[in-house]
C-alpha positions as CSV (number, residue, x, y, z in Angstrom):
1,M,8.9,-13.0,-0.5
2,V,9.9,-8.9,1.5
3,R,6.2,-7.7,2.2
4,R,5.8,-10.0,5.3
5,P,9.0,-8.9,6.6
6,V,7.9,-5.0,5.8
7,A,4.4,-5.6,7.6
8,W,6.0,-6.6,10.5
9,V,8.4,-3.8,10.8
10,V,5.9,-1.7,10.0
11,A,3.6,-2.9,13.0
12,V,6.8,-2.5,15.6
13,V,7.6,0.9,14.3
14,L,4.2,2.7,14.6
15,L,3.4,0.6,17.8
16,G,6.8,2.3,19.2
17,E,5.7,5.6,17.5
18,A,2.3,5.3,19.3
19,V,3.8,4.7,22.6
20,G,6.4,7.5,22.3
21,V,4.1,10.2,21.0
22,A,1.8,9.6,24.0
23,A,4.3,9.5,26.7
24,L,5.8,12.9,25.1
25,N,2.3,14.7,24.9
26,W,2.0,13.7,28.4
27,F,4.8,14.5,29.8
28,L,4.9,17.9,28.0
29,G,1.4,18.4,29.9
30,V,2.7,17.6,33.2
31,V,5.3,19.9,32.7
32,V,3.3,23.3,31.4
33,D,0.8,22.0,34.6
34,R,3.9,21.9,37.4
35,Q,5.4,24.8,35.8
36,K,2.1,27.0,35.5
37,M,3.2,27.8,32.2
38,S,1.0,30.1,29.4
39,L,1.3,31.2,25.8
40,A,0.0,33.9,24.9
41,G,-2.1,34.5,27.7
42,L,-3.7,30.5,27.6
43,D,-4.7,29.2,30.7
44,P,-2.2,26.7,31.9
45,D,-4.7,23.8,32.9
46,V,-6.2,24.2,29.2
47,M,-2.8,23.8,27.8
48,A,-1.9,21.1,29.8
49,T,-5.1,19.0,29.1
50,S,-5.3,19.8,25.7
51,S,-1.7,18.1,25.6
52,K,-2.5,15.1,27.5
53,V,-5.8,14.8,25.3
54,A,-3.6,14.9,21.9
55,G,-1.3,12.6,23.0
56,V,-4.0,10.1,23.8
57,V,-5.4,10.9,20.5
58,F,-2.4,10.3,18.8
59,G,-1.3,7.6,20.2
60,L,-4.7,6.0,19.7
61,Y,-4.2,6.6,16.4
62,F,-0.9,5.3,16.0
63,L,-1.6,2.2,17.7
64,F,-4.5,1.3,14.9
65,C,-2.5,2.0,12.3
66,A,0.0,-0.3,14.4
67,L,-3.1,-3.2,14.5
68,V,-3.6,-2.6,10.7
69,A,-0.2,-3.8,9.7
70,L,-0.3,-6.3,12.3
71,L,-3.5,-7.8,10.4
72,V,-1.7,-7.4,7.4
73,A,1.4,-9.5,8.8
74,T,-0.4,-12.0,10.2
75,R,-3.0,-12.8,7.0
76,D,-0.5,-11.9,4.3
77,R,-3.6,-10.1,2.6
78,A,-4.1,-6.6,1.6
79,P,-5.7,-3.9,3.6
80,A,-9.0,-3.3,2.8
81,G,-11.3,-0.2,3.3
82,F,-11.1,1.7,6.3
83,G,-7.8,-0.3,7.3
84,R,-5.9,1.2,3.7
85,V,-7.0,4.3,4.8
86,L,-5.7,4.2,7.8
87,L,-2.6,3.8,6.3
88,I,-2.5,6.2,3.3
89,S,-3.1,8.5,5.9
90,A,-0.4,7.6,8.0
91,A,2.0,8.1,5.2
92,V,1.1,11.3,4.6
93,V,1.3,12.2,8.3
94,H,4.8,10.9,8.0
95,G,5.4,13.2,4.9
96,L,4.0,16.2,6.5
97,L,5.8,15.6,10.2
98,G,8.8,14.9,8.3
99,A,8.6,18.6,6.7
100,F,7.9,20.0,9.8
101,V,10.7,18.3,12.1
102,W,13.6,19.0,9.4
103,G,13.6,23.0,10.9
104,L,12.3,22.0,14.3
105,V,14.5,19.0,15.4
106,G,17.1,18.1,12.5
107,W,17.8,16.4,9.9
108,T,18.1,12.8,12.0
109,A,14.2,13.0,13.1
110,F,13.4,14.2,9.1
111,L,15.2,10.8,8.0
112,F,13.6,8.9,10.7
113,M,10.1,10.1,9.0
114,M,11.3,9.2,5.5
115,V,12.5,5.8,6.4
116,V,9.1,5.2,8.3
117,L,6.8,7.0,5.4
118,A,8.9,4.7,2.9
119,L,7.9,1.8,4.8
120,I,4.5,2.4,4.7
121,V,4.4,2.9,1.0
122,L,6.4,0.1,1.0
123,L,3.6,-1.7,2.5
124,L,0.9,-0.4,0.3
125,M,2.6,-1.4,-2.9
126,T,4.0,-4.6,-2.2
127,Y,0.3,-5.8,-1.9
128,D,-0.7,-4.9,-5.1
129,R,-4.9,-5.1,-5.4
130,A,-5.1,-5.3,-8.7
131,D,-3.9,-8.8,-9.2
132,G,-6.8,-10.3,-7.7
133,P,-6.9,-13.8,-6.3
134,E,-4.7,-16.6,-7.3
135,A,-6.2,-19.0,-9.6
136,V,-7.1,-22.4,-8.5
137,A,-6.8,-25.8,-10.6
138,P,-9.8,-28.2,-10.0
139,D,-7.6,-30.3,-8.0
140,G,-6.9,-27.4,-5.5
141,A,-3.2,-26.5,-6.2
142,P,-2.8,-22.8,-6.6
143,G,-1.1,-21.0,-9.2
144,Q,-2.1,-23.9,-11.6
145,G,-5.7,-22.2,-13.1
146,E,-6.9,-22.1,-16.7
147,G,-6.3,-18.1,-16.9
148,P,-8.2,-15.4,-17.6
149,R,-11.9,-16.7,-18.9
150,T,-13.2,-14.9,-22.0
151,R,-16.6,-15.0,-23.3
152,P,-17.5,-17.2,-26.3
153,E,-18.5,-14.9,-29.4
154,P,-22.1,-14.9,-30.1
155,D,-23.0,-16.5,-33.5
156,P,-23.1,-13.9,-35.9
157,V,-25.8,-15.3,-38.2
158,P,-28.4,-17.6,-36.3
159,A,-29.5,-20.8,-37.8
160,G,-31.8,-20.9,-40.5
161,A,-31.5,-17.0,-41.1
162,P,-30.8,-15.5,-44.6
163,A,-27.0,-13.9,-44.6
164,P,-27.2,-10.1,-44.4
165,A,-26.1,-8.6,-47.9
166,D,-22.5,-6.8,-48.1
167,R,-23.0,-3.5,-49.3
168,D,-20.0,-3.6,-51.8
169,D,-21.4,-0.3,-54.4
170,E,-21.0,2.2,-51.5
171,P,-17.5,3.2,-49.7
172,R,-16.8,2.5,-46.1
173,D,-15.1,4.8,-43.5
174,G,-11.8,4.7,-44.5
175,E,-11.8,3.5,-48.0
176,G,-11.2,5.5,-50.9
177,D,-8.8,8.0,-52.1
178,G,-9.7,10.9,-49.8
179,P,-11.2,11.5,-46.5
180,Q,-15.0,10.5,-46.5
181,D,-17.6,12.4,-44.6
182,T,-19.9,10.9,-42.9
183,V,-22.8,13.3,-43.5
184,P,-23.5,14.5,-46.8
185,A,-22.8,18.5,-47.3
186,Q,-26.0,20.7,-47.6
187,V,-26.1,23.1,-50.3
188,S,-28.4,26.0,-50.5
189,S,-28.8,28.5,-52.5
190,P,-28.5,32.0,-51.7
191,A,-31.4,33.9,-51.1
192,P,-32.9,36.8,-53.2
193,T,-32.2,40.3,-52.5
194,T,-34.2,43.1,-53.9
195,R,-33.2,46.5,-53.7
C-alpha cells in the first residue's frame, strides 16, 4: 500500500518545514533587532518580537501537523477530528503560500509548495473514511465477513388478519391513457352580475 509511506513522507516534510519556518522567522527577527530596521515608522523592537513570535507559532503549527501525520503513519488509520482539520488546514496554507511565493521567490518554491500540497491531499484521500471498518468473520479473519446486513422485511399481513381488499375499480397514478390528477378539479359557476 502507498498510504503509509505517503504518511511518513508528509510527517518528515512537515517536521522539516516546522524547523525551517521557525528558524527563518527567528533569524529575521534577530536581523531586524540588530540593524534597528523600521518599516513605515514601526518600532524595530516590535517588529523583531513579532517576527520571533510568528516563527514560534508557525513552527508549532507545522509541528502539530507533522505529529498528526506521524500518528497516521504509525497507526495506519485515517486522521479523525482535530487531526483531520489540521491536515486540511495545512493543505490550504500550502496552496495559499504557493500562490504567494510564485511572485516573491520563484517557481522552485512554488513547485515545492505544490508537491507538499499534493502529498497532504494524497494522505487525506488514501485514508478514505467512507470505507468503514473491515468486516470480520466469526473466526476472526479480516475481510471475510458476511457483508452488509439487511433488515428483514416485515410481514405484509399479520397472522389471522384479513387481507386488504384491492381497489381494482379505481385507476392508480401512472396507469391509464393520460395524465392523472391526484386532486379532483373544482368547478364553480360564475357569480351572477347585475347592472
